[in-house]
N, C-alpha and C positions, 0 to 999 in steps of 0.2 A: 483556939484549938479546933482543928477540922473534925467533924464527925467521922466515926468509924466507917470506912468504905467510901468516903468522899474522893472525887476526882480532883487531883491537883493540877495546876498549870505544868508542872513538871512531867505529868503523864503524857500530855499532848506533845510537848516538846520532845520526848523520847521516841514518840511514833513518827516524828518528821524531822529527820537528820537535816541539818543545815537551816532550820527555822530560826534558832538562837545564836547563829554564827554566820560569818562570812565564809565564802569558799573561793580559793584561788585555784584553779584547775588548768594543768597544761595538757593539752590534747594533741595527739598526733596519730597518723594512721595513712590509709590508702583507701582509694575507691575506684570503682569501674563503672562506666555507663555505656549503654547502647540505646540509641534512639532511632527506631525505624518506622515511626508513627508518620502518617500522610494525611493532611486536611485539604488534599487538591480537589477531591470530588465528594462534597457534602460531609457525610459523617466521618469521624476519625476511624483510621484503620491501621493495621500494622502491629508492631510489638515495641514495648519499652522494658529495659531492665536496668536496675541499679543495685549495686552491692558497695558496702562500706565496712571496713574494720578499723575501729579506733581504739586507742588506748588512753584512759583519762587518769591523770596523776594529781593528787592534791599537793600544792607546793609547800604547805606547812601543816603542822598538827593542831587541831582544834579541840576545845573542851566543850563538852554539851552534857548536861544533866549529871555534873560532877564526876564525869569520867572522859578520858582523852579518847580520841579516835582520829582516823584520817579518812580521807576519801580516795578511792581507787578502784577502778573497774574496767573491764574490757566490754567492748560493744560491737555487735555485728548487726548490720541493718540491711534488708533485701526488700526491694520494691519491684514486683513484676507485674506487667500488664499486657494483656493481648486484646486485640480488637478484630473481631472475625465477621466479615460480612455474611449475610443470610440471604442467598438468592440474587440480591442487588445491592448497589450502592446505597439504597435508601433504607436498609435494615442492617443492624450490627449488634452483635452480642459482644459486650465489654467485660473482662474478667480481670480481677486484681487479687494478688497475694501480697500482703506487707508483713514483715516480721521485724520486730526491734527486739534484739535479745541481748541483755546486759548480764554480765557475771562479775560478782564482787571478788576482789583478791585478798585471800587471807582474811584478816579481821577488819578489813576496810568496809565503809559503808557508801551508799550512793545519795547524794542530796536529793530531798523529795522532788525538787523541781527539775531534776534531770531523769526522773523515771519515765518509762514508757507509758503513753497515755491513748486511750481511746475514748471516743465521744465527741463529735464535732460535725460540720458540714461536709467533711471528707472522709470520715471513718464510720463509726456508728451513728447514723444520722438520726435515729429515733431517740437518742438520749441526750442529757444535758452535756454540754461542753466539758471536757475532762471528766467524765462521769466515772471513769475507770483508770486507775494507774497502777503500776507495780514495776517489778524488775524486768519482766518480760511481757511482750504482747505479740499477738498473732490476729491478724485480720483477713477475712475472706470477703470479696465483694463480687457480685454478678448483677450486671444491668442489660436489659434489652432496650435499644434504642431504634425508633421508627420515624422517618421523616414523613410528615403529613402535608407539608406545604413548602416546596422549594422555590427559592427566588434565584435562579442562577446557580454557578457552580458552587459558591461558598456561602451563600445565605439560604436561610430556611427556618422553618419551625418544626421542632422534633417533640415527640412524647417519649417518656422514659418510664420504665418500670424496673424497680431495683430491690435487692435484698442484701443486707450485710450480715455478717456473724463474726463474732471476735471474743477473745478472752485475754485477760492479764493474770500473771501469777508471779509470786515473790515479793517480798516487803522490801528488800533492798538493805536490810539491816538485821542484826540480831537484836530482839527485843530486851531491854534491862528491867521491863516490869510487865505484868500481865497485859495481854492485849484482848479486846473485845471480840475475838473471833479465834477459831481453830487456826494456829499458825502453821502447823505442818500440812493441814489440807490445802490452805492458800497457796503454799510455797511450791507445789507441784501442778504440772500441766495435767488436766482432766478433761476429756472430750465431753464429759457432761456438763461443763461449766461455761459453755458458750453462751454469750447473749446475742440476740438477734433482732432485727427489724425488717420491715418491708415498706414500700412507698412507690409513689409515681411522680412525675414532674413533667414540666414543659420548658423546653430550651429554644430560645431564638438566637440563631447564628447571624451575627451581623457582618462577620468577615472570617477569613481563616483563623485569626487569632483571637477574636472578641466574641463573646457570646453572653447573653443574660439568662439565667436559669433560676427557676423556682421549684423546690421540691416540697412534698409532704410526706413525712416518715412517721410510722407507727411502731411502737414497742410496747412491752409490757408495763412500763413506767410512764410513758407520757407520749403525746403526738406533737410533732415539731413541724413548723414551717420556716423553710431556710432559702434565703435569697443568696445567689452568688454570681460572679461575673466569669464564669469558665464554662466549658462544655462538659465539667464532670472530670473524674479521675482520668 
């Protein structure tokens, strides 16, 4: 017999829909994309926009934690980026807004592996990968890029100074047992709940399409060094 107040395996299963079951999801929807970015002269300039609306339907009912449920939710994703030259082609301010908004339908739930996530080399760079996940996520990024050594039109060495801010909210399910935090507070957007980081990096542009970049990011939880093979977002 477990002692009073002990946490059972079922407790954790109930907090992670889809952990103890498979999921067969039918997804359909539409998306639009506009790409006006240019890498013709050094740093990336221009505009990029992406929007997607998707409907996700579970194809069968599953049983978890001794109770049946189904998977079903609507999703809206938007990714908007702008690259603004500052006085010359060697200086650019890059801005990004990313929103991943999921909405459960009725009593359905969202599998934990399909929740919105923040924390990686492309989102909250000063935190562990997938450090934050929830029903909805909003991310804001700003970056100043300066070429310090050009090598022709497409090659060069750049320094980058950046900051990220984002938050997630919503569990993606209705808890069937007590959860170790305030569900009502977590379930709503709150401008006071943003997590943030700052950092700097160096990028070596080897062509219009290929670059090597190393970033150092600092947050209130950790310091991260990240290597990537892109110019950044």
